[in-house]
C-alpha positions as CSV (number, residue, x, y, z in Angstrom):
1,P,75.9,-4.7,146.1
2,S,79.4,-5.8,147.3
3,T,81.6,-8.0,145.2
4,V,82.0,-11.6,146.3
5,I,85.2,-13.6,145.7
6,P,84.4,-17.2,145.1
7,K,86.7,-19.9,146.5
8,L,87.1,-23.2,144.5
9,D,87.9,-26.7,145.7
10,N,87.9,-29.9,143.7
11,K,88.2,-32.0,146.8
12,G,90.4,-34.4,144.8
13,S,87.6,-35.1,142.3
14,N,88.2,-35.0,138.6
15,D,84.5,-34.2,137.7
16,S,83.3,-31.7,140.2
17,L,84.1,-28.3,141.7
18,L,82.8,-26.9,145.0
19,V,82.3,-23.1,145.0
20,T,82.1,-21.4,148.4
21,W,81.8,-17.7,149.3
22,D,81.3,-15.3,152.2
23,H,78.0,-13.5,152.4
24,P,78.7,-9.8,151.4
25,A,77.7,-6.8,153.5
26,G,74.2,-5.4,152.7
27,G,71.1,-7.1,151.4
28,L,71.0,-9.0,148.1
29,D,68.3,-10.4,145.9
30,M,70.3,-13.3,144.4
31,Y,73.6,-14.6,143.1
32,I,74.5,-15.6,139.6
33,L,77.3,-18.2,139.4
34,N,79.0,-18.7,136.0
35,I,81.3,-21.5,135.1
36,S,83.1,-22.0,131.8
37,S,85.8,-23.9,130.0
38,E,87.2,-23.4,126.5
39,E,84.3,-25.4,125.0
40,W,81.4,-25.1,127.5
41,S,79.7,-22.6,129.8
42,S,76.8,-22.6,132.3
43,S,75.1,-20.3,134.7
44,V,73.1,-20.9,137.8
45,V,70.9,-18.4,139.8
46,L,71.1,-18.9,143.6
47,N,69.1,-17.6,146.5
48,S,70.8,-15.0,148.5
49,T,70.9,-17.3,151.6
50,E,73.2,-19.9,149.8
51,Y,76.9,-20.1,150.7
52,N,78.1,-22.9,148.5
53,Y,77.3,-24.7,145.2
54,T,78.8,-27.9,143.6
55,F,79.2,-28.1,139.9
56,S,79.2,-31.9,139.1
57,Q,79.6,-34.1,136.0
58,L,82.3,-31.8,134.7
59,K,84.9,-32.9,132.1
60,A,88.0,-34.3,133.7
61,A,91.4,-32.7,133.3
62,T,89.8,-29.4,132.3
63,V,90.5,-25.8,133.5
64,F,87.3,-24.1,134.5
65,T,86.8,-20.4,135.1
66,V,84.2,-19.2,137.7
67,T,82.8,-15.7,138.1
68,F,80.3,-14.7,140.7
69,T,77.7,-11.9,140.4
70,T,75.8,-10.3,143.2
71,V,72.4,-8.8,142.4
72,K,70.4,-6.2,144.3
73,A,67.4,-4.8,142.2
74,A,68.9,-3.4,139.0
75,F,72.5,-3.3,140.4
76,R,75.1,-6.0,139.7
77,E,78.7,-6.5,140.7
78,T,80.8,-9.3,139.2
79,S,83.9,-10.8,140.7
80,D,87.2,-11.3,139.1
81,S,87.5,-14.7,137.6
82,V,88.9,-17.7,139.5
83,K,90.3,-20.8,137.8
84,M,90.7,-24.4,138.8
85,A,91.2,-27.7,137.1
86,T,89.3,-30.9,137.6
């Protein structure tokens, strides 16, 4: 599958991050969205028809790193990491 580059926006919030992306060329089975800080990490599996996701209840004044993985059968492609603070 193609690599997707996530775009981050905190919309002026100190406890959430909106992640958006463009749908890649070719079919996909799912996305795996990963978020982490120095002391915490989480992953969410999303349907291939999704185009955005909001991480909420995040720690304020913290830099988060997001990576995005596209999955098609046994094949995976992971994006470069993108960082943003709350």
